[in-house]
C-alpha positions in Angstrom: 13.9 -11.9 -2.1 11.8 -9.6 -0.3 8.8 -7.9 -1.8 7.0 -4.9 -0.9 4.3 -3.3 -2.4 2.9 0.2 -1.2 -1.2 0.9 -2.4 -2.2 4.1 -2.0 -6.4 3.9 -1.1 -8.4 4.5 -3.5 -10.3 8.2 -4.6 -12.3 8.9 -1.3 -14.9 10.6 -0.9 -15.4 14.7 0.1 -19.3 14.7 0.1 -19.7 15.2 3.6 -16.8 18.4 4.1 -17.7 17.6 8.5 -16.7 13.9 8.3 -13.6 13.4 10.5 -10.5 12.8 7.6 -9.5 9.7 9.4 -13.5 8.0 8.5 -13.8 9.1 5.0 -15.4 6.7 2.5 -14.4 5.7 -1.1 -16.0 7.7 -3.6 -17.8 6.1 -6.6 -14.6 5.9 -8.7 -12.5 4.4 -5.3 -15.3 1.7 -5.1 -14.4 1.4 -9.1 -11.1 1.5 -9.3 -10.1 -0.9 -5.6 -11.3 -4.2 -7.2 -9.7 -3.5 -10.7 -6.3 -3.0 -9.6 -7.0 -5.8 -6.9 -8.0 -7.9 -10.0 -5.1 -6.9 -11.8 -2.6 -7.3 -8.5 -3.9 -10.9 -9.4 -3.5 -11.1 -12.7 0.9 -10.1 -12.3 0.5 -13.3 -9.3 0.6 -11.2 -6.2 0.8 -13.5 -3.5 0.4 -11.7 0.3 2.7 -13.1 2.7 0.6 -10.0 4.9 -1.5 -7.1 4.0 -1.0 -4.5 6.6 -3.2 -1.1 6.4 -3.6 2.8 7.9 -7.2 1.6 10.1 -8.3 5.0 8.3 -11.6 4.3 6.7 -10.6 4.7 2.7 -7.4 2.6 3.6 -8.9 -0.8 4.8 -12.0 -0.6 2.4 -9.1 -0.4 -0.6 -6.7 -3.0 1.6 -10.0 -5.0 1.8 -10.4 -5.1 -2.0 -7.4 -6.3 -2.7 -7.6 -8.9 -0.4 -10.5 -10.2 -1.8 -9.4 -10.5 -5.3 -6.1 -11.9 -4.2 -7.8 -14.6 -1.8 -5.6 -13.0 1.5 -8.2 -13.5 4.6 -9.6 -9.8 5.1 -9.8 -10.9 8.8 -5.9 -11.3 8.5 -5.7 -7.9 7.7 -3.2 -6.1 9.9 -4.3 -2.1 11.0 -1.2 -0.3 12.2 -1.9 3.7 13.3 1.3 4.3 12.7 0.7 4.2 8.8 -2.2 7.0 9.3 0.0 9.2 11.7 2.9 8.7 11.2 5.7 9.6 8.9 8.5 7.9 6.7 10.3 6.8 10.3 7.5 5.0 11.2 7.0 3.6 8.0 11.0 2.1 8.2 10.5 0.9 11.7 7.3 -1.0 10.6 9.0 -2.3 7.8 11.9 -3.2 9.6 9.3 -5.2 12.5 8.2 -7.5 9.7 8.5 -11.1 10.4 10.8 -12.5 8.5 8.5 -15.3 7.5 7.1 -13.6 4.8 8.0 -12.6 1.7 5.7 -10.7 -0.1 4.2 -8.1 2.0 1.7 -5.0 0.9 0.8 -2.1 2.8 -1.8 0.7 1.7 -1.7 3.8 3.2 -1.4 7.5 2.5 0.2 10.2 0.5 2.1 11.9 1.3 4.1 9.2 3.0 4.0 6.6 0.5 5.0 8.7 -2.1 8.3 10.1 -0.1 8.8 6.1 1.6 8.5 4.7 -1.4 11.7 7.3 -3.0 13.5 6.3 -0.1 13.5 3.0 -0.4 14.1 2.6 -3.7 15.9 5.5 -4.5 13.2 5.8 -7.4 11.7 9.2 -6.8 8.6 9.4 -7.8 6.7 12.2 -8.1 3.4 11.6 -6.6 1.5 7.6 -6.2 -1.8 8.3 -7.6 -5.1 7.0 -5.9 -5.1 3.8 -6.2 -1.5 3.5 -7.2 0.5 0.6 -7.1 4.3 0.7 -6.3 6.3 -2.6 -6.0 10.0 -2.5 -4.9 11.8 -6.1 -4.7 14.6 -5.7 -1.8 17.9 -6.3 -1.5 18.7 -7.7 1.2 17.1 -11.6 2.6 15.7 -9.7 5.9 13.2 -6.9 6.8 15.7 -5.7 8.8 18.0 -4.8 6.5 15.1 -1.9 5.0 17.4 1.5 4.6 17.5 3.9 2.0 18.0 2.6 -1.6 17.7 -0.8 -0.5 15.5 -2.0 -2.6 15.0 -0.8 -6.8 11.5 -0.1 -7.8 9.8 -3.2 -10.7 6.9 -1.3 -11.5 4.3 1.7 -10.4 1.1 0.6 -11.7 -2.5 2.9 -11.2 -5.9 2.9 -12.5 -5.8 5.3 -15.3 -3.3 3.4 -17.6 -6.0 0.7 -18.1 -8.7 3.8 -18.5 
């Protein structure tokens, strides 16, 4: 079985309004929530074979915090610009291109694309994946290439405020 985790980056800082969106760092809450949620995933026995992230500062920083908690080497995180720039079609192409040797994959990205993609793949319409929220989708097929509308089942949705 293939398992896809969709993770929205942790809360980012808007302190510098002149900073490019791509470069925005995590704020205090984000710096607290990312390691917390990574530890929660570790407690849930999440063991990614592959971690893929938007290269935007806030997303890659979140992916690194999760990777540290999960024992995944941060230097092996794949950075994919299409997660930052693209929409649902780019996400679909990305997932369909995941190596079949990977059964458990975590993607770190942004809204609204992440929420729309989660609904597309699972058939479960989420209103909004909040910052540092994690959606687990159990895929019905044995191949990432079979990913399409309603090809997975929403197993759970975790987010920091459930625990604070």
